[in-house]
BAVONU-752716 format. One record per residue (C-alpha): residue number from 1; residue in three letters; x, y, z. Coordinates in steps of 0.001 Angstrom, whole numbers. Layout:
BEGIN
    i   aa       px       py       pz
  NUM  ALA        X        Y        Z
...
REM end
This chain:
BEGIN
    i   aa       px       py       pz
    1  MET    61466   -83083    35060
    2  ALA    60694   -80194    33542
    3  GLN    61251   -80135    30071
    4  PRO    60744   -77245    27154
    5  ARG    56791   -76164    26525
    6  SER    54478   -75253    24004
    7  LEU    52012   -73420    25782
    8  HIS    48293   -73371    24362
    9  LEU    47136   -70468    22045
   10  LEU    44067   -68818    22786
   11  LEU    42199   -65830    23138
   12  ALA    39167   -66484    24985
   13  SER    36577   -65203    27607
   14  LEU    34719   -66622    30469
   15  ALA    31600   -64842    28628
   16  ALA    29426   -64763    25977
   17  GLY    30421   -62244    23230
   18  ALA    33892   -62420    24341
   19  LEU    35812   -60655    20691
   20  VAL    39614   -62455    19706
   21  VAL    41561   -59148    18037
   22  GLY    45117   -60252    16582
   23  ALA    46408   -63350    16131
   24  CYS    50098   -64866    16826
   25  GLN    51973   -65525    14280
   26  CYS    53971   -68431    16356
   27  GLY    56231   -70682    13720
   28  ASP    55103   -73311    11336
   29  ASN    56724   -76224    12684
   30  LEU    54961   -77122    15538
   31  ASN    54078   -81260    14285
   32  LEU    58097   -80595    14820
   33  VAL    57816   -80443    18732
   34  PRO    58328   -83592    20636
   35  GLY    55980   -84225    23106
   36  ALA    56107   -86658    26159
   37  VAL    54285   -89884    28120
   38  GLN    53271   -90401    31840
   39  GLY    50999   -92311    33987
   40  ARG    50630   -95237    36203
   41  VAL    50155   -99136    35331
   42  CYS    48975  -101368    37762
   43  ASP    47538  -105301    38396
   44  PRO    43920  -105517    37449
   45  ASP    43282  -107896    40379
   46  THR    44236  -105394    43218
   47  GLY    44396  -102329    41916
   48  VAL    48426  -101621    42883
   49  GLY    50760  -100241    40854
   50  LEU    53050  -102687    38955
   51  ASP    56376  -102007    40936
   52  GLY    59376  -102282    38490
   53  ALA    56954  -103685    35392
   54  ALA    58813  -103878    32381
   55  LEU    57563  -101089    29710
   56  ALA    58133  -101437    26021
   57  LEU    56683   -97867    24236
   58  VAL    55765   -98317    20359
   59  GLY    54892   -96253    17749
   60  GLY    56028   -95998    14195
   61  ALA    59542   -95691    13883
   62  VAL    59813   -95549    17634
   63  THR    60900   -98154    20247
   64  ARG    61650   -97220    23497
   65  GLU    61667   -99256    27199
   66  SER    61754   -98313    30668
   67  VAL    60693   -99806    33729
   68  ALA    58043   -98054    36302
   69  ASP    58748   -97288    39970
   70  GLN    57316   -98734    42790
   71  THR    54124   -96981    42557
   72  GLY    53623   -97989    39223
   73  ASN    54766   -94586    37640
   74  TYR    56547   -93913    34524
   75  VAL    57730   -91044    32027
   76  PHE    58718   -91078    28730
   77  GLU    60454   -87617    27475
   78  ARG    60836   -86599    23809
   79  VAL    58380   -88714    22542
   80  PRO    58117   -87810    18399
   81  ALA    54270   -87101    17821
   82  GLY    52357   -89208    16513
   83  ARG    49040   -91301    16051
   84  GLY    48881   -95122    17354
   85  TYR    51053   -95487    20096
   86  THR    51131   -98584    22192
   87  LEU    52548   -99010    25457
   88  THR    52917  -102309    27043
   89  ALA    53373  -103012    30507
   90  THR    54901  -106597    31507
   91  LEU    55280  -108079    35282
   92  GLY    55120  -111521    35924
   93  ASP    51960  -112665    34278
   94  VAL    50814  -109190    34324
   95  VAL    50559  -107696    31196
   96  ARG    48796  -104500    30696
   97  THR    48312  -102847    26764
   98  LEU    47174   -99087    26589
   99  GLU    46665   -96915    23135
  100  PHE    47181   -93412    22955
  101  ASP    48303   -90510    20433
  102  VAL    50852   -88102    21441
  103  SER    50340   -84601    20512
  104  PRO    53239   -81923    19620
  105  GLY    54584   -80522    22851
  106  GLN    52205   -82277    25044
  107  THR    52429   -85165    27356
  108  ALA    50214   -88100    26583
  109  ILE    48336   -89726    29966
  110  PRO    47500   -93129    28942
  111  GLU    44685   -94144    31281
  112  ASP    44829   -97968    32723
  113  THR    41378   -98428    34420
  114  ALA    43426  -100918    36850
  115  CYS    44476   -98359    39079
  116  ARG    42229   -97889    42012
  117  GLY    43976   -95713    44797
  118  ASN    47289   -95719    46292
  119  PRO    47467   -98804    48099
  120  ASP    51170   -99103    48053
  121  ASP    51624   -96556    51121
  122  PRO    49076   -95817    53347
  123  THR    50052   -92403    54132
  124  LYS    49638   -91062    50600
  125  GLY    46514   -91312    48416
  126  THR    45414   -90375    45210
  127  LEU    43693   -87549    42945
  128  ASP    42022   -88049    39882
  129  GLY    39569   -86387    38092
  130  GLN    37728   -84805    34641
  131  ILE    37336   -80924    34170
  132  CYS    35190   -79098    31769
  133  ASN    35269   -75456    31027
  134  ARG    31675   -75284    31511
  135  HIS    32086   -71650    29624
  136  THR    32555   -73339    26335
  137  GLY    31493   -77112    27123
  138  GLU    34757   -77970    26100
  139  LEU    36868   -80480    28142
  140  ILE    40115   -79412    29700
  141  THR    42855   -80966    27546
  142  ASN    46504   -80418    27922
  143  GLY    45703   -78262    30851
  144  GLU    48108   -78387    33505
  145  VAL    46937   -79748    37304
  146  ILE    48915   -78254    40093
  147  LEU    48963   -79558    43118
  148  ALA    50614   -77472    46374
  149  LEU    52242   -79223    49193
  150  PRO    52729   -77633    52468
  151  ASP    56316   -77153    51992
  152  GLY    56068   -75168    49142
  153  GLU    56967   -78118    46420
  154  LEU    54819   -78395    43653
  155  MET    53408   -81922    42165
  156  ILE    52628   -81699    38567
  157  THR    50582   -83505    35780
  158  GLN    48316   -82877    32602
  159  THR    44835   -83402    31704
  160  ASN    44757   -86064    28660
  161  ASP    42427   -85719    25423
  162  GLU    39735   -86533    27568
  163  GLY    40294   -83817    30188
  164  ARG    41098   -86656    33113
  165  PHE    44213   -86536    35146
  166  LEU    46058   -88950    37849
  167  LEU    48541   -87678    40545
  168  THR    49521   -90501    42727
  169  GLY    51801   -90480    45941
  170  ILE    50438   -87403    47392
  171  PRO    51009   -86978    51036
  172  GLN    47193   -87222    53438
  173  GLY    45787   -83867    54315
  174  GLU    44579   -80812    52768
  175  HIS    46013   -79314    49085
  176  VAL    45440   -76953    46718
  177  VAL    45501   -78081    43359
  178  THR    44693   -75461    40213
  179  ILE    43839   -76755    36831
  180  ARG    44837   -74385    34229
  181  GLY    44018   -75130    30330
  182  GLU    43275   -72802    27472
  183  GLY    40650   -70215    28839
  184  PHE    40698   -71253    31751
  185  GLN    41998   -71878    35594
  186  ARG    40234   -72776    38769
  187  SER    41499   -73770    42257
  188  PHE    39867   -76159    44504
  189  LEU    40998   -77384    48281
  190  VAL    41312   -81421    48080
  191  THR    41113   -83599    50878
  192  ILE    43576   -86844    50605
  193  GLU    43161   -89775    52798
  194  GLY    46178   -92131    53237
  195  GLY    45141   -94925    50726
  196  GLY    42708   -93273    49122
  197  THR    41287   -91390    46052
  198  PHE    39627   -87778    45983
  199  THR    37757   -87691    42739
  200  LEU    37398   -84278    41562
  201  ASP    34862   -84670    38748
  202  LEU    33882   -81394    36827
  203  ALA    32904   -82597    34138
  204  GLU    29244   -83847    34035
  205  ASP    27010   -82524    31119
  206  CYS    30119   -81110    29400
  207  GLU    27968   -79325    26520
  208  ALA    28981   -76161    24797
  209  PRO    26105   -73536    25664
  210  THR    23987   -72384    22994
  211  ALA    22926   -68251    22384
  212  VAL    19626   -69594    24068
  213  GLU    20695   -70459    27331
  214  GLY    22254   -68921    30115
  215  SER    24499   -68988    33410
  216  ILE    24398   -68924    36980
  217  VAL    27377   -67630    38628
  218  GLY    28159   -67143    42348
  219  SER    30454   -66467    45394
  220  PHE    29988   -67278    49624
  221  CYS    32033   -66644    52460
  222  ASN    31787   -68958    55348
  223  PRO    29908   -66932    57520
  224  ALA    31824   -68233    60434
  225  THR    35487   -67479    59960
  226  LEU    34268   -64634    57026
  227  ASP    37086   -66014    54575
  228  ASN    35828   -67744    51426
  229  LEU    33296   -71020    51554
  230  ILE    35729   -73314    50297
  231  GLY    34719   -76692    48704
  232  ALA    30751   -76321    48754
  233  ASP    28743   -78529    46872
  234  VAL    26157   -76424    44508
  235  LEU    23162   -77699    42950
  236  VAL    21157   -76038    40591
  237  THR    17723   -77586    40004
  238  SER    15334   -76427    36897
  239  ASN    11902   -75587    38737
  240  ASP    10223   -76807    35607
  241  SER    11656   -80613    34708
  242  GLY    13258   -81094    37981
  243  GLU    16902   -81281    35603
  244  THR    20133   -80392    37735
  245  TRP    23571   -79317    37110
  246  SER    26076   -79015    39839
  247  ASP    29439   -77388    40594
  248  ILE    31828   -76800    43793
  249  THR    32990   -73498    45157
  250  ASP    36842   -72928    44492
  251  THR    39518   -71760    46749
  252  ALA    37848   -68085    45609
  253  GLY    34710   -69268    47110
  254  GLU    32598   -69160    43672
  255  PHE    30870   -71353    40880
  256  LEU    29640   -71597    37656
  257  VAL    27110   -73023    35889
  258  SER    26635   -72675    32349
  259  GLY    24118   -74096    29573
  260  LEU    20596   -73390    31273
  261  PRO    17710   -73113    29098
  262  PRO    15343   -70007    30138
  263  GLY    13519   -70800    33476
  264  PHE    13304   -70379    37210
  265  TYR    15838   -72381    39019
  266  ALA    16731   -73236    42507
  267  VAL    20190   -72879    43728
  268  GLU    21355   -74893    46845
  269  VAL    24555   -74194    48227
  270  SER    25624   -77089    51198
  271  HIS    28981   -76750    53278
  272  ALA    29532   -78852    56511
  273  ASP    29786   -74795    58416
  274  TYR    27063   -73531    55939
  275  SER    23669   -73858    53840
  276  PHE    22306   -71212    51603
  277  THR    18854   -71525    49509
  278  GLU    17542   -69652    46653
  279  PRO    14225   -71091    45681
  280  ALA    13782   -68507    42216
  281  VAL    16390   -67708    40167
  282  GLU    14796   -66064    36455
  283  VAL    17233   -67508    33614
  284  SER    16756   -66068    30145
  285  ALA    18497   -66713    26721
  286  GLY    22560   -65466    27111
  287  SER    22138   -63993    30676
  288  VAL    24292   -64202    33682
  289  GLU    22666   -64200    36914
  290  VAL    24809   -63852    40055
  291  VAL    23677   -65496    43400
  292  LEU    24801   -64216    46811
  293  ASP    23365   -64594    50511
  294  PRO    22326   -61219    51396
  295  THR    21528   -62392    55032
  296  SER    25609   -63307    55822
  297  GLU    27886   -61351    56753
  298  CYS    29391   -61599    53717
  299  GLY    26361   -60862    51216
  300  ASP    27641   -57534    49685
  301  ARG    30688   -59137    48436
  302  PRO    31928   -56715    45499
  303  GLN    30713   -58312    41853
  304  PHE    34280   -57903    40071
  305  GLY    36058   -60088    37628
  306  ARG    39373   -60612    37231
  307  ILE    41742   -60819    33571
  308  GLU    44440   -62982    32977
  309  GLY    46908   -63572    29828
  310  GLN    49988   -64374    28486
  311  ILE    50906   -63069    24926
  312  CYS    53119   -64055    22579
  313  ASP    55840   -62220    21388
  314  ILE    58262   -63973    18818
  315  ASP    60885   -60824    18112
  316  ALA    62103   -61869    21927
  317  GLY    62419   -64878    21834
  318  GLY    58585   -66511    22096
  319  ARG    56707   -64976    25363
  320  PHE    55881   -61363    25811
  321  VAL    57421   -59505    28681
  322  GLY    57006   -55717    29361
  323  ASP    54124   -53286    30112
  324  VAL    50313   -54403    30029
  325  ASP    47623   -51524    29893
  326  LEU    44169   -52139    30827
  327  ILE    41720   -49908    28923
  328  GLN    37973   -48983    29224
  329  GLY    37401   -46620    26122
  330  VAL    40209   -44341    26130
  331  THR    41072   -43869    29799
  332  VAL    44079   -46102    31014
  333  ILE    42453   -48060    34214
  334  GLU    45660   -50121    35670
  335  SER    49122   -50652    34372
  336  THR    51146   -54184    35228
  337  VAL    53877   -55745    33851
  338  SER    54248   -58986    32819
  339  ASP    56810   -61675    34206
  340  ALA    59314   -63749    32813
  341  ASP    56879   -66334    31707
  342  GLY    54834   -63792    30105
  343  ARG    51927   -64195    32610
  344  PHE    50196   -61111    33704
  345  ALA    46720   -60455    35469
  346  PHE    44264   -57694    36689
  347  ASN    42205   -58274    39744
  348  ALA    39277   -56721    41135
  349  ILE    37973   -55311    37829
  350  ALA    34249   -54167    37513
  351  PRO    32277   -55946    35181
  352  GLY    32126   -54518    31885
  353  THR    34041   -54336    28169
  354  TYR    37861   -53415    27856
  355  SER    40997   -53701    25864
  356  VAL    44511   -54490    26342
  357  ARG    47721   -53046    25418
  358  ALA    51058   -55047    25902
  359  TYR    53967   -52668    24749
  360  ARG    57577   -52486    24933
  361  PRO    59832   -50580    22747
  362  GLY    59593   -51137    18972
  363  TYR    56475   -53267    19916
  364  GLU    52436   -53025    20281
  365  ARG    49534   -55152    20134
  366  VAL    46121   -54304    21343
  367  PHE    43136   -56786    21907
  368  THR    40035   -55380    22322
  369  GLY    36577   -56524    23272
  370  VAL    37825   -58349    26365
  371  VAL    34542   -59002    28549
  372  VAL    34509   -59286    32035
  373  GLU    31728   -60792    33750
  374  PRO    31264   -61004    38092
  375  PHE    33318   -63839    39674
  376  ALA    35156   -65041    36692
  377  THR    38273   -64458    34967
  378  ALA    38586   -63747    31102
  379  PHE    41373   -65374    29250
  380  LEU    43841   -63259    27067
  381  GLN    45567   -66711    26304
  382  GLU    47969   -67645    23202
  383  SER    49208   -71114    22913
  384  ASP    52523   -72539    21667
  385  CYS    54235   -69667    22230
  386  PRO    57811   -71074    22082
  387  GLY    58746   -70979    25513
  388  PRO    62695   -70664    26877
  389  GLN    64515   -73482    25810
  390  ASP    66055   -75373    28386
  391  VAL    70050   -75578    28338
  392  CYS    71039   -79184    29275
  393  THR    74887   -80529    30183
  394  PRO    74824   -84031    29810
  395  HIS    77074   -85928    32733
  396  VAL    77828   -89614    31276
  397  ASN    78981   -92402    32919
  398  ASP    80160   -95088    31080
  399  PRO    80810   -98572    32767
  400  THR    83417   -99567    30212
  401  VAL    85915   -96849    30091
  402  THR    84916   -95659    33915
  403  GLN    88222   -94965    36473
  404  ASP    85984   -94000    39141
  405  GLY    85100   -96973    41560
  406  ARG    86502   -98072    44836
  407  ILE    85732  -101396    46677
  408  MET    87240  -102528    49803
  409  LEU    87768  -106395    49925
  410  VAL    86792  -108223    52735
  411  VAL    87899  -111976    52802
  412  ASP    87128  -114810    55061
  413  LYS    90605  -117004    55536
  414  SER    88552  -118931    58164
  415  GLY    89722  -122598    58610
  416  SER    86489  -123469    56900
  417  MET    87988  -121972    53391
  418  GLY    90142  -124937    53857
  419  GLY    87360  -127267    52893
  420  ASP    86273  -128104    49143
  421  ASP    83933  -125838    47302
  422  ALA    80841  -127955    45155
  423  SER    83524  -128788    42539
  424  GLY    85913  -130019    44713
  425  GLN    88256  -127726    44678
  426  GLN    89526  -126196    48314
  427  LYS    87945  -122752    48653
  428  TRP    90916  -121035    49361
  429  GLN    92598  -121937    46444
  430  GLY    89348  -120417    44448
  431  MET    89046  -117496    46583
  432  LYS    92370  -116622    45426
  433  ASN    92418  -117261    41885
  434  ALA    89020  -115339    41059
  435  LEU    90416  -112289    43233
  436  GLU    93627  -112573    41340
  437  THR    91804  -112830    38282
  438  VAL    89358  -109888    38619
  439  THR    91649  -107382    40455
  440  GLY    94409  -108197    37860
  441  ALA    92070  -107441    34988
  442  LEU    90047  -104296    36253
  443  GLU    93103  -103021    38361
  444  SER    93690  -100142    36077
  445  THR    89779   -98983    36267
  446  VAL    88934   -99286    40118
  447  GLU    90840   -98757    43194
  448  PHE    90795  -102143    45058
  449  GLY    92106  -102648    48749
  450  MET    91453  -105659    50928
  451  LEU    91378  -106808    54504
  452  LEU    91877  -110150    55426
  453  PHE    90113  -112328    58488
  454  PRO    90960  -113463    60594
  455  ASN    94393  -111697    61601
  456  ASP    95545  -115091    63464
  457  ASP    94674  -118327    63867
  458  ALA    91862  -117573    66493
  459  CYS    89399  -114869    66633
  460  GLY    91504  -111693    65950
  461  PRO    89429  -109166    63895
  462  GLY    90821  -108397    60434
  463  SER    93810  -106570    59554
  464  LEU    94288  -104368    56413
  465  GLN    96298  -105871    53895
  466  VAL    96170  -103527    51324
  467  THR    95072  -100139    51067
  468  LEU    92767   -98690    48144
  469  GLY    94208   -97298    45121
  470  LEU    94245   -98328    41407
  471  ASN    97303  -101194    40314
  472  LYS    96828  -102948    43299
  473  ALA    96893  -106273    41589
  474  THR   100217  -107423    42132
  475  GLN    99881  -106755    46167
  476  ILE    96916  -107949    46181
  477  ARG    98395  -111066    44676
  478  SER   101136  -111023    47310
  479  ALA    99108  -110716    50654
  480  LEU    97049  -113744    49151
  481  SER   100641  -115919    48661
  482  GLY   101734  -117702    51612
  483  VAL    97937  -117508    53444
  484  TYR    96406  -120342    54348
  485  PRO    93091  -120821    56180
  486  SER    92672  -120880    59588
  487  GLY    90672  -119614    62780
  488  GLY    87041  -118225    63332
  489  THR    85044  -115685    61670
  490  PRO    85460  -112398    63703
  491  THR    82785  -110456    60876
  492  ALA    81571  -108250    63247
  493  LEU    84907  -107189    64713
  494  THR    86533  -107398    61016
  495  LEU    83815  -104527    59544
  496  VAL    84581  -102364    62609
  497  GLU    88040  -102386    60873
  498  ALA    86739  -102042    57676
  499  ARG    84335   -98786    58464
  500  GLU    87547   -97273    59632
  501  GLN    89701   -98012    57097
  502  ILE    86759   -96554    54508
  503  THR    86316   -93414    56260
  504  PRO    88883   -91195    54693
  505  TYR    87742   -92227    51296
  506  LEU    84088   -90449    52255
  507  GLY    82762   -87023    51008
  508  ASP    84263   -86941    47482
  509  GLY    81197   -88346    45947
  510  ARG    83109   -91052    43601
  511  PRO    81866   -94822    44286
  512  LEU    82593   -96597    47009
  513  ALA    81607  -100256    48680
  514  VAL    82273  -102703    50728
  515  LEU    83060  -106247    49435
  516  LEU    82179  -109063    52010
  517  ALA    83500  -112786    50771
  518  THR    82502  -115453    53532
  519  ASP    81649  -119090    54096
  520  GLY    80128  -119122    56895
  521  GLY    78109  -117886    59876
  522  PRO    79745  -114759    61913
  523  ASN    81248  -116054    65006
  524  CYS    84232  -114729    67058
  525  GLU    81500  -112608    69552
  526  THR    83864  -113381    72649
  527  GLY    86857  -112067    70883
  528  GLN    88943  -115376    71832
  529  ILE    88684  -118710    72194
  530  VAL    86398  -120087    74920
  531  TYR    86178  -123989    74954
  532  ASP    83280  -123641    77219
  533  THR    80161  -124688    75514
  534  SER    76180  -123762    75338
  535  PRO    73686  -126415    74846
  536  THR    71348  -123919    73387
  537  CYS    73325  -121304    71084
  538  ARG    73288  -121845    66608
  539  CYS    76384  -123545    66502
  540  THR    78380  -121976    63309
  541  ASP    79779  -125806    63559
  542  VAL    77090  -127740    62914
  543  ASP    78014  -130856    63838
  544  THR    78647  -129804    67362
  545  GLN    74901  -127962    68140
  546  GLY    74118  -128572    71279
  547  GLU    77494  -128582    72695
  548  CYS    79029  -125586    70788
  549  GLN    82057  -124089    71999
  550  LEU    81068  -119711    72868
  551  HIS    83226  -118722    70175
  552  ASN    81578  -120731    67811
  553  CYS    78067  -119700    68476
  554  LEU    76384  -117496    66165
  555  ASP    77362  -113280    66134
  556  ILE    73559  -112623    65695
  557  GLU    73601  -109194    67678
  558  THR    73136  -110525    71229
  559  ASP    74661  -107281    72104
  560  ASN    73819  -104533    69395
  561  ASP    77755  -104560    67978
  562  GLY    76955  -107887    65465
  563  PRO    77992  -107854    61824
  564  VAL    74095  -106552    60814
  565  THR    74873  -103800    63293
  566  GLU    78280  -102869    62099
  567  ILE    76764  -103245    58248
  568  GLY    74094  -100716    59237
  569  ARG    77094   -98306    60118
  570  ILE    78414   -98635    57082
  571  ARG    75391   -97624    54865
  572  ASP    74843   -94693    57758
  573  LEU    77979   -93281    55865
  574  GLY    76387   -94001    52313
  575  VAL    78261   -96637    51337
  576  ASN    77093  -100078    50299
  577  THR    78173  -103594    51688
  578  PHE    77883  -106720    48901
  579  ILE    77672  -109770    50368
  580  VAL    79414  -112923    48896
  581  GLY    78616  -116664    50536
  582  VAL    80674  -119427    49344
  583  THR    79887  -122691    49678
  584  GLY    79009  -123738    53375
  585  VAL    76991  -120893    54284
  586  GLU    73502  -122851    53363
  587  ASN    73367  -122942    56976
  588  PHE    73232  -119350    57635
  589  ALA    71441  -118260    54754
  590  ASP    68762  -116248    56709
  591  VAL    72027  -114202    58054
  592  LEU    73296  -113306    54763
  593  ASN    70453  -112436    53466
  594  THR    69865  -109961    56479
  595  MET    73020  -108838    56170
  596  ALA    72443  -107731    52270
  597  THR    69165  -106144    52656
  598  VAL    71139  -103739    55523
  599  GLY    73867  -103359    53310
  600  GLY    71509  -102059    50490
  601  THR    72472  -104564    48173
  602  ALA    69673  -107465    48228
  603  LEU    69494  -109107    44990
  604  PRO    65479  -110093    43596
  605  GLY    64541  -113519    44709
  606  ALA    64576  -115772    47620
  607  THR    68365  -115458    47915
  608  LYS    69401  -111811    48411
  609  TYR    73004  -112125    48804
  610  TYR    75711  -113652    45599
  611  ASP    75803  -117358    45772
  612  ALA    78942  -118643    44684
  613  GLN    79380  -122476    44871
  614  ASN    82622  -122657    42731
  615  GLU    85390  -120470    41556
  616  ALA    83968  -119613    37982
  617  GLN    80648  -118372    40143
  618  LEU    82813  -116824    42690
  619  GLN    84492  -114882    39833
  620  ALA    81047  -113918    37991
  621  ALA    79974  -112908    41425
  622  LEU    82759  -110112    41953
  623  GLU    82747  -109445    38149
  624  ALA    78923  -108383    39274
  625  ILE    79669  -106348    41606
  626  THR    82153  -104276    40390
  627  GLN    79810  -103573    37270
  628  ARG    77426  -102611    39353
  629  VAL    79710  -100243    41632
  630  LEU    80898   -98415    38143
  631  SER    77534   -98612    36677
  632  CYS    74647   -97007    39158
  633  ARG    76768   -93733    40656
  634  VAL    77243   -90798    38623
  635  ASN    79026   -88016    40412
  636  VAL    77713   -84589    38336
  637  GLY    79120   -82195    40788
  638  ALA    78491   -78438    41508
  639  GLU    76226   -78466    38287
  640  LEU    73619   -80864    39936
  641  GLU    73046   -78299    42810
  642  ALA    72316   -75387    40352
  643  ALA    70019   -77366    37687
  644  ASP    66250   -76227    37530
  645  SER    65541   -79626    36343
  646  ILE    67334   -83347    35601
  647  ASN    67210   -85874    33618
  648  VAL    68320   -89425    33901
  649  ARG    68524   -92142    30929
  650  ILE    69924   -95549    30811
  651  GLY    70726   -95044    26858
  652  ASP    67198   -94190    25475
  653  MET    65469   -95514    28601
  654  VAL    63997   -92863    30730
  655  VAL    64674   -93362    34527
  656  THR    62064   -91676    36828
  657  ARG    63013   -90414    40317
  658  ASP    62263   -92316    43973
  659  THR    63355   -90468    47129
  660  ALA    62452   -93847    48540
  661  ARG    65260   -95338    46852
  662  GLU    64227   -98594    46100
  663  ASN    63333   -98457    41959
  664  GLY    64600   -95239    40189
  665  TRP    67225   -92407    40879
  666  ASP    67902   -90197    43545
  667  ILE    70308   -87665    44856
  668  THR    72462   -88928    47520
  669  ALA    75445   -86571    48373
  670  PRO    76092   -83111    46904
  671  GLY    76349   -84019    43061
  672  VAL    75934   -87183    43231
  673  ILE    73162   -89658    41733
  674  ASP    72387   -93265    42301
  675  LEU    70376   -95722    40757
  676  PHE    68187   -97832    42778
  677  GLY    66446  -101421    41774
  678  ALA    65386  -102206    38601
  679  PRO    67456   -99081    36877
  680  CYS    70422  -100011    38327
  681  ASP    70189  -104056    37363
  682  ILE    69574  -102650    33708
  683  ALA    72528  -100079    33960
  684  SER    75181  -103098    35309
  685  ALA    73845  -105865    33153
  686  ALA    73776  -103882    29767
  687  THR    77008  -102009    30518
  688  THR    75164   -99171    28902
  689  PRO    76368   -95361    29691
  690  VAL    73993   -93787    32575
  691  THR    73326   -89808    31227
  692  VAL    72337   -87376    33399
  693  GLU    71133   -84309    32377
  694  THR    71446   -81178    34060
  695  CYS    69211   -78421    32400
  696  VAL    69016   -74833    33704
  697  SER    65919   -72760    32135
  698  GLN    67082   -69631    30111
REM end
């Protein structure tokens, strides 16, 4: 989720001797800028992410709660800056506790050492690493890590205060990852394997170089393709001591090894398509030695560098947007214009010392002494430039006042409903009482409709008794009055009718659901009473198993048009089906479990449907389902499509997006957001408003 960022201020060069001129006065209230916390929590025994773990973030006066997504990932936005935060993740007997600090405007990434790879999805992998700026000998902290996917989507995270980062759920294949920090930017090609982890460790021997040390840089191409030699291992070995240093060629085919004491060094470049060795490179104090392969077809690569930057301009809203000149001596070598984020770059610059001038009407700043080295980038980047603030519009769904839900009741009145429930009351009487109570209490905020099945004393499919609408309690009470249990349980045929009845209500983004209440296994696949018997079918009249009349055989998809298939067709419309099992369904719990799962409403635990053994439990189930329908969908409208970023919260709890639709939020239709899994459970149980913020960058 994009948030207003505080970008890092620095005037830096990749080479020794860069001179900083002109500081940015960017305000004194940086400690008031909140930060964020993101990361992943895992099971220490398996390394698997803790799906649905309860999260508690505590620090000072701050207490936040959230739920980890299906891979154990989480995000807390707008966390006040401070020290001594604790994050506790709990899932069953597993408890993980992480301690960390939150810096102003930055994202803290607590590391859970239990996380190993990405075993939750065999087609996806993990990228981790630790990054060092070898020019300064400093770890890249609070830097951006940007991985580009083939479809153009970006996966973004940040390095923590140890220069470490973690990206999970990456599709397998080759990807380019860019690490950008204060005075640093490099891009690398990484190969992600399903279920595996690619480690980009560039922090070995991360120490600040001294004035008596030198560096070796190089640039190579692949002779077979003449493209940049990407991902080659570079080993630099002291000919005197045998000590080694290492690097990897980036997407420009370049490498850098610094902090080398004066002496002679062997440089080995190894790649599947190419290898090269320079046996004796002399390094002196403060020198930058260039290594090329003179024998290759691209051995005469120009020894250019580049300048990249971002400049503060408080008077213009934070970041400088205007003309930028590159000057050597008194001559303007090149000019460019910074983009909307204030970034600019000069490429293919001959090594030397330059000045950079940024100007617009009424504003001018000059930065001198910018040193460009071969195959290196000099950074002219100021931090804490106030970024453009996102303008966010909240859309609040309060289930206690929401007047938006619609539920089509599909009610079983078969002969078995004439039996008694667990309390001794007739099941049909309990059903009528519960329906009348719930619809009467909610008729002004929820639109109810109702089908009863069968529509006769045999196997006729259910028929519509009450059309969907508000204030239908009286009509529902009248439709139930004088009805007596009789006939079979033609569930599949009735669901066909239910699908036809709800179809006209699709497409407007409002919550819509089907609620099926039944006390037995579905039958009547024959469509009529058939007295012939079967010795083998699973009989819904358990007392006649082995001599089951054909209309009583369990309807279990034998001709691919049973109730599970019909519920799936309703789900294809974007409508969930809730299953309520009344006393008597125990012998068919497996069937109802499947129906609830396919309907998108499976409950946690062994019993996936709502189990109602008496009138009180039936009423509670109807109320819980109604609450879930009202709580777990937010109709945002056209602003959702225009948003640059979307934030979803239940109270103060941040909910992460889950495109798998198992444990988080996702956009399910134009302008519509639905909650899934634990977040939906929390929103339903707590009757806490769900807030969707649509944010547009200014």
